[in-house]
Structure formats: C-alpha cells, structure tokens
C-alpha positions as CSV (number, residue, x, y, z in Angstrom):
1,M,0.0,0.0,0.0
2,I,1.4,3.4,-0.9
3,A,1.4,6.4,1.4
4,D,-1.5,8.9,1.5
5,W,0.8,11.7,0.4
6,D,1.9,9.7,-2.6
7,M,-1.7,9.1,-3.7
8,I,-2.5,12.8,-3.3
9,L,0.6,13.7,-5.3
10,R,-0.4,11.4,-8.1
11,L,-3.9,12.9,-8.3
12,I,-2.5,16.5,-8.3
13,V,0.1,15.6,-11.0
14,A,-2.7,14.0,-13.1
15,A,-4.8,17.2,-12.8
16,L,-1.9,19.3,-13.9
17,L,-1.0,17.2,-16.9
18,G,-4.6,17.0,-17.9
19,S,-4.9,20.7,-17.7
20,V,-2.0,21.2,-20.1
21,V,-3.9,19.3,-22.8
22,G,-7.2,20.9,-21.8
23,V,-5.9,24.4,-22.2
24,E,-5.1,23.7,-25.8
25,R,-8.6,22.4,-26.5
26,E,-10.1,25.3,-24.5
27,R,-8.2,27.7,-26.7
28,L,-10.2,26.4,-29.7
29,L,-13.5,26.6,-27.8
30,W,-14.3,22.9,-27.9
31,A,-16.9,21.6,-25.6
32,A,-14.4,19.2,-24.0
33,G,-12.0,21.8,-22.7
34,L,-9.9,22.4,-19.6
35,R,-12.1,21.0,-16.9
36,T,-13.2,18.0,-18.9
37,H,-9.6,16.9,-19.6
38,M,-8.6,17.5,-16.0
39,L,-11.5,15.4,-14.7
40,V,-10.7,12.6,-17.2
41,C,-7.1,12.5,-16.2
42,V,-7.8,12.6,-12.4
43,G,-10.5,10.0,-12.7
44,A,-8.3,7.7,-14.7
45,C,-5.5,8.2,-12.1
46,L,-7.9,7.3,-9.3
47,F,-9.1,4.3,-11.1
48,M,-5.5,3.1,-11.5
49,I,-4.8,3.7,-7.8
50,V,-7.9,1.8,-6.8
51,S,-7.1,-1.0,-9.2
52,A,-3.6,-1.4,-8.0
53,Y,-4.0,-0.8,-4.2
54,G,-7.6,-0.6,-3.3
55,F,-8.1,-4.3,-2.7
56,S,-5.0,-5.0,-0.7
57,T,-6.9,-5.6,2.5
58,V,-8.9,-8.6,1.0
59,L,-5.8,-10.3,-0.4
60,G,-4.9,-13.6,1.2
61,P,-3.6,-17.1,0.4
62,H,-6.9,-18.0,-1.3
63,V,-7.7,-14.6,-2.9
64,V,-5.9,-13.6,-6.0
65,L,-6.8,-10.4,-7.8
66,D,-5.8,-8.9,-11.2
67,P,-4.7,-5.3,-10.5
68,S,-5.1,-4.4,-14.1
69,R,-8.8,-5.3,-14.5
70,V,-10.3,-2.0,-13.3
71,A,-7.7,0.1,-15.2
72,A,-8.4,-1.8,-18.3
73,Q,-12.0,-0.7,-18.3
74,V,-10.9,2.9,-18.5
75,V,-9.6,2.4,-22.0
76,T,-13.1,1.5,-23.3
77,G,-15.2,3.3,-20.7
78,V,-13.8,6.8,-21.5
79,G,-15.1,6.2,-25.1
80,F,-18.5,7.6,-24.2
81,L,-17.0,11.0,-23.4
82,G,-15.1,10.9,-26.7
83,A,-18.4,10.0,-28.5
84,G,-20.1,13.0,-26.9
85,S,-17.5,15.3,-28.3
86,I,-17.9,14.1,-31.9
87,I,-20.6,16.0,-33.8
88,M,-21.8,16.0,-37.4
89,R,-22.4,19.4,-39.0
90,N,-23.5,19.6,-42.7
91,E,-22.5,16.0,-43.1
92,V,-19.0,16.8,-41.8
93,V,-17.7,14.9,-38.8
94,K,-16.1,17.2,-36.2
95,G,-14.4,16.6,-32.8
96,L,-12.4,13.5,-33.6
97,T,-9.2,15.1,-32.4
98,T,-10.8,16.2,-29.2
99,A,-12.1,12.6,-28.7
100,A,-8.6,11.3,-29.2
101,S,-7.2,13.8,-26.8
102,L,-9.6,12.6,-24.1
103,W,-8.6,9.0,-24.7
104,A,-4.9,10.0,-24.6
105,V,-5.4,12.0,-21.4
106,A,-7.0,9.0,-19.8
107,A,-3.9,7.0,-20.6
108,V,-1.8,9.8,-19.0
109,G,-3.9,9.5,-15.9
110,L,-3.4,5.7,-15.7
111,A,0.3,6.2,-16.1
112,V,0.4,8.7,-13.2
113,G,-1.8,6.5,-11.1
114,G,0.8,3.7,-11.7
115,G,3.6,6.0,-10.6
116,L,5.1,6.3,-14.1
117,Y,5.7,10.0,-13.9
118,V,8.3,10.2,-16.6
119,A,6.2,8.3,-19.1
120,A,3.1,10.4,-18.2
121,S,5.0,13.7,-18.6
122,A,6.6,12.7,-21.8
123,A,3.3,11.6,-23.2
124,T,1.7,14.9,-22.2
125,A,4.4,16.8,-24.0
126,I,4.0,14.7,-27.1
127,I,0.2,15.1,-27.1
128,L,0.6,18.8,-26.8
129,I,3.1,18.9,-29.7
130,I,0.7,16.9,-31.8
131,L,-2.3,19.1,-31.0
132,A,-0.6,22.5,-31.2
133,G,2.6,22.0,-33.1
134,V,1.5,19.8,-35.9
135,K,-1.7,21.7,-36.7
136,P,0.1,24.6,-38.5
137,L,1.8,22.1,-40.7
138,E,-1.5,20.4,-41.4
139,E,-3.1,23.7,-42.2
140,R,-0.3,24.6,-44.6
141,W,-0.7,21.3,-46.4
142,K,-4.5,21.9,-46.7
143,N,-3.9,25.5,-48.0
144,G,-1.9,24.0,-50.8
145,R,-4.9,22.0,-51.9
146,Y,-7.7,23.4,-54.0
147,R,-11.3,22.7,-54.7
148,T,-11.8,23.1,-58.4
149,E,-14.9,23.5,-60.7
150,L,-14.5,22.6,-64.3
151,R,-17.0,23.7,-67.0
152,F,-16.9,22.4,-70.5
153,T,-19.0,21.3,-73.5
154,A,-19.1,17.7,-74.6
155,A,-21.1,15.7,-77.2
156,H,-24.4,14.6,-75.9
157,G,-24.1,11.4,-73.8
158,A,-20.3,11.3,-74.1
159,I,-19.6,12.2,-70.4
160,S,-20.4,9.6,-67.8
161,L,-18.8,8.2,-64.6
162,G,-17.3,5.4,-66.6
163,A,-15.9,7.7,-69.2
164,L,-14.4,9.9,-66.5
165,E,-12.8,6.8,-64.8
166,R,-11.2,5.8,-68.0
167,A,-9.9,9.3,-68.8
168,L,-8.8,10.3,-65.3
169,G,-7.7,7.0,-63.7
170,W,-7.3,7.2,-59.9
171,R,-8.0,10.9,-59.9
172,A,-11.6,10.1,-60.8
173,E,-12.0,9.4,-57.0
174,R,-11.6,13.1,-56.4
175,V,-14.8,13.9,-58.4
176,K,-17.3,15.2,-55.9
177,Q,-20.1,16.2,-58.3
178,L,-20.9,15.6,-61.9
179,L,-23.7,17.7,-63.4
180,V,-24.6,17.2,-67.1
181,Q,-27.2,19.5,-68.7
182,P,-28.3,19.1,-72.3
183,R,-28.0,22.4,-74.3
184,A,-31.3,23.5,-76.0
185,G,-31.2,23.1,-79.7
186,A,-27.8,21.4,-79.8
187,D,-26.4,17.9,-79.7
188,T,-24.1,18.8,-76.9
189,D,-24.1,18.9,-73.1
190,E,-23.0,21.5,-70.6
191,V,-20.9,19.6,-68.0
192,V,-19.9,20.9,-64.6
193,L,-17.3,18.8,-62.8
194,T,-16.6,19.6,-59.1
195,L,-13.3,18.2,-57.8
196,G,-12.3,17.6,-54.2
197,R,-9.1,18.5,-52.5
198,L,-6.3,18.4,-55.1
199,S,-3.0,20.0,-55.7
200,P,-2.6,22.5,-58.6
201,R,-0.5,19.9,-60.4
202,D,-3.1,17.2,-60.1
203,V,-5.8,19.6,-61.4
204,D,-3.7,20.5,-64.4
205,E,-3.1,16.9,-65.2
206,M,-6.8,16.2,-65.0
207,I,-7.5,19.1,-67.3
208,Q,-5.1,17.8,-69.8
209,S,-6.6,14.3,-69.6
210,L,-10.1,15.7,-70.2
211,S,-9.0,18.0,-73.0
212,R,-7.7,14.9,-74.9
213,M,-11.2,13.5,-75.1
214,P,-12.4,14.2,-78.6
215,S,-15.8,15.5,-77.6
216,V,-14.6,18.0,-75.0
217,S,-14.3,21.7,-75.8
218,N,-14.6,25.2,-74.3
219,M,-13.2,24.2,-70.9
220,T,-13.0,26.8,-68.1
221,E,-11.6,26.4,-64.6
222,T,-12.6,28.0,-61.3
223,R,-10.2,27.3,-58.4
224,R,-10.4,28.3,-54.7
225,P,-8.6,27.2,-51.6
226,F,-9.9,24.1,-49.8
227,S,-11.8,24.6,-46.5
228,S,-13.2,22.2,-43.9
229,D,-16.7,22.9,-45.1
230,D,-15.8,21.3,-48.4
231,E,-15.3,17.9,-46.8
232,A,-19.0,17.1,-47.0
233,P,-19.6,14.3,-49.5
234,V,-21.4,15.4,-52.6
235,S,-23.4,13.0,-54.8
236,V,-21.9,12.1,-58.1
C-alpha cells in the first residue's frame, strides 16, 4: 500500500498534466476543454490507484486479484466521453481530435496512477506537440490543396462516370459532383465537374486528360482554396 501523500501527489500531477492538454482544447473553444480533460485525467488516475492498491486488504492465500482489470475498463469506458465530443455538421464529422485527446489523457492519468511520472510527462508533451505544433503544418498542407470546378462542353451522352474513370484514372475518385445538362437546340451537353481536394499539379493533369477527349471543348476552370466545409460528401 502506498502512502497517503503519494496518492494525493499522483492525483495532483494527473490534474496538472490533464490541464496542459485541456488548455489547448479550450483555446479552440471545444466543448471538451480544460475542466473535462482535467477530470478525465484525475478520474483515470484514481481508477488506477484503486485498481492497484484498493483491494490490498482482502488479499490472502486463497484470494488472487488482477490489479489491471479496473484500469483496463478505463480504456473503453472513456469512449462515451469521446463519442459525446464528436458532432456532425453539414455531413462533416467534427471533434475526432478532441475525442482522441480525451482518450490519450485517460492514458496519462493511468500512467500517473501507476507511478510512471516520466512516461506520463513525456506523453503529455508529445500530445501537446501533436495538438498545437503539428496543426500549422497540417493547415499549410491543406492550404496547398484546392477545390476546383471545371465547366466544358461535350457531345451529348459522351460524359459519364465510366468515361471519367477511363480518362482520369485514380483521380476520378476526387470527383465530388458531376452535373450534365443538355443544351437546348444542340447535340451537346454542358458539363460541370466539381473536384475535391487536389494540388494544382493534379488539377492541371486532370484538365489535360479531359482535353484529350475528342468530344470535350470550351473548358473553363474555377479554383479556390480548400476549406473544412468542403469535406462534406457530394453526390456524383
């Protein structure tokens, strides 16, 4: 059995480490912010202490307990909090990162409860780097991608999903919307092709592939930076 001061110290350390991650989430105004992350970390720490030391008084020659059983339930039990932080808005899933941070903070709490201070501190630092440090790199990568709308004229019935797959290859997977409208008094169709997140080079190669189709002409391009709102799936 550990000393009372050691148990209190572990709970305090868990609260402090949980607050470090919680501040980063609070800064972005997520529902699971400072207090939520602190509570998850302290709760997981307490579960670990109870699991490891709470049943020492009932141990005997005929009583054998697995000290990891209570702690193991935290891994799955904290999932309901993560699920509560995940929302869907305009068919776009939000909150996955916050759910993952709650799950990771629970692991930090278990480590502190087990007395693994170095591992818990290192994990907290790594989690913070992932949440705050990697995000600018991710945003820079996203800003280099574009959502593109291509408009062109094609012979009536010449453009279909199968024709696009043959012309574009794997890039056909980036087609978010295909709109074909027959032109009045002509044997041609007005085609609007909306592409998902692609680099300028990929878009240029797709334009070249489409331009090589014998029925395609009068192609125009509208390109704008990709945003998170563009992640919603669009029927094709």
